[in-house]
PLY file of the C-alpha trace (Angstrom):
ply
format ascii 1.0
element vertex 49
property float x
property float y
property float z
element edge 48
property int vertex1
property int vertex2
end_header
53.58 74.23 115.73
52.84 70.52 115.74
49.61 68.56 115.50
49.02 65.04 116.83
46.90 62.38 115.10
45.27 60.78 118.14
44.39 57.35 116.63
48.05 56.71 115.72
49.77 59.05 118.26
51.91 60.36 115.38
52.98 64.01 115.66
53.14 66.02 112.42
54.30 69.50 111.48
51.29 71.81 110.99
48.16 73.00 112.79
44.63 71.73 113.34
42.28 72.97 110.62
44.94 73.05 107.91
47.42 70.64 106.35
50.36 68.83 107.87
53.84 69.17 106.40
53.43 65.80 104.65
50.01 66.65 103.22
47.32 65.30 105.57
44.21 67.52 105.72
43.49 68.11 109.42
40.09 69.63 108.60
38.77 66.13 107.90
38.00 64.13 111.07
38.95 67.10 113.25
38.30 65.06 116.39
41.35 62.94 115.44
43.75 65.93 115.58
45.02 68.02 118.51
47.53 70.87 118.57
50.57 69.96 120.64
54.06 71.10 121.52
55.34 67.51 121.38
58.35 66.62 119.25
57.45 65.73 115.63
57.51 61.95 115.15
56.41 61.74 111.49
59.43 60.98 109.29
57.69 61.70 105.96
59.04 64.42 103.68
57.70 67.83 104.79
57.22 66.98 108.46
60.64 65.80 109.56
62.78 68.11 107.42
0 1
1 2
2 3
3 4
4 5
5 6
6 7
7 8
8 9
9 10
10 11
11 12
12 13
13 14
14 15
15 16
16 17
17 18
18 19
19 20
20 21
21 22
22 23
23 24
24 25
25 26
26 27
27 28
28 29
29 30
30 31
31 32
32 33
33 34
34 35
35 36
36 37
37 38
38 39
39 40
40 41
41 42
42 43
43 44
44 45
45 46
46 47
47 48
């Protein structure tokens, strides 16, 4: 599953209401995150690999 940060349009590994692969907490500012099936665009450790 992937989650998109809407202000930056960056797609991370993870789900809304949890943490992304690179450590962002998607429970904070939940309106900024949406679950998506888009390709992951974050190249930080944990998301991309």
